[in-house]
N, C-alpha and C positions, 0 to 999 in steps of 0.2 A: 358525231358518229360518221365513220367513213363508209361510203356506199358507192359502188361502181366507179372507184377512183376519184370521186368527188366527196365533198364534206357536207353533211346535213347538220344544221345547228337549230335547235329549238329554244324557244323562250317566250317571254311575255312582252307585249307592247308597253312601252313607257314613254312619257313625255320627257324630252330633253330640256336643256337649259336655254334653248333658243339660238344657240350659236351656229347651228347648221344652216339656218337661213342666211346668216351673214356670210359664211364661207361659200355656200353654194350660189351666192350672188356675185362672187368675184369673177371678173372676166378671165383672169389667168387660169382659174379652175374650169370655168364654163367652156372655154375654147379647147382646152386639152381633153376634157371629157367628151365633147362632141367629136373631136378628131380620133381619139383612141378607143372610145366605147360606143361611138355612133349614136349618141342621143344627147339632147340638151337637158341638163338636170333641172328638175323641179326645185325651186328655192327652199331647201330644207332637207333634213335627213329623217328617216324612219328608224326609230331606235328600238332595239330588242334587248331585254335583260336575259342573258343566257342562263339556261338551267344548269344546275350544278353538274349533272351528268354529261353536259356537252362542253364543259370548260376545257377539257383536254383537246377536243376538236378545234376549239377556238385558238388554243395555243399552237396547234399544228398549222392552222390557217395563217397565223401571224408569221410563221417561219417560211411560208411558201412565197414564190417569186411574184406573181401578180403583174399588174401593169403599173408602171411608174407614172404618176401625175406629178410633174416637177414643181417644186416650190418657186416662188417669185416674190418680187417686191412691187408694191403699189401704194401710192399715197403715203410714202414714208414708213410703211409697215412691211414686215417680212411674213410671208405665208410659207409654211413648210411642205415638204414632200408628203405625198399620200400614195399608198399602194391600193390599187383597186382590183377587185376580182369580179368577173361576171358571175351572175347568180340568177336565181328565179324564186319567186314566191307564188305558190298556187299556179305555176305555169307561166307567170308573167315575168319577162326579162327585167332585170335590175342589176345593181352592182353593190358589193360590199366595199366600203372605203375604210381604210385603216391609216389614220394620220401617223407619220413616223414618231411624232412626239406625243401620241395619245396617252392619257392617264387612265383610260378605260380598261379595266381588266375583265369586266363581266357584261359589257354592253357592246353590241355590234351595231354599226351605223350603216344604213342602206340608202342608196340614192336611186332614183328612177326618173322617168320623164313626166311623171304625174304624182299626185298626192296618193300614196298607197293606203293611208288610213281611210280616206274617203272612198277610194276605188273598191276596197274590200270591206267597207263598213266596220272598221276595227276601232277599238278604244283601249285605253289603258287597262291592262290585265288580260287582253285577248291573247290567246296562245297561237303562235305561228311557228312554222318550220321554213327555213331558208336552205335551198340547195346551192352550194357554192362550187364553181368549177375552178379547180386548183391546178397549179403547176408547181409541184414540190421541188425545192432546190436540191 
């Protein structure tokens, strides 16, 4: 849902497949996130399965400009570009990250400088709303 020129997306907390820890532990991502978003990411992502009603808002978010976190090569592996958008959950600053090659159509990935699950005492199935600051193309 669009509100005040920004996008609000709601959904339920889910456990990912564990790859967020791997990606958010890569120096190439850590350094750029620190430089461009002004925080060091907690090693992992906070995943939200989007409600059916907010799928259109997520599609709109995917079309918006955001901040480019450039892909890189490390240890013989290629890591792709990611688009980041500043956001907040319950007033706490974070960022939505959308990998350019993401297969997720109904899951939004969030990064922050701490473990959001623990901070807000959330578990799988908890309902959350994230406010995303957007720059529409």
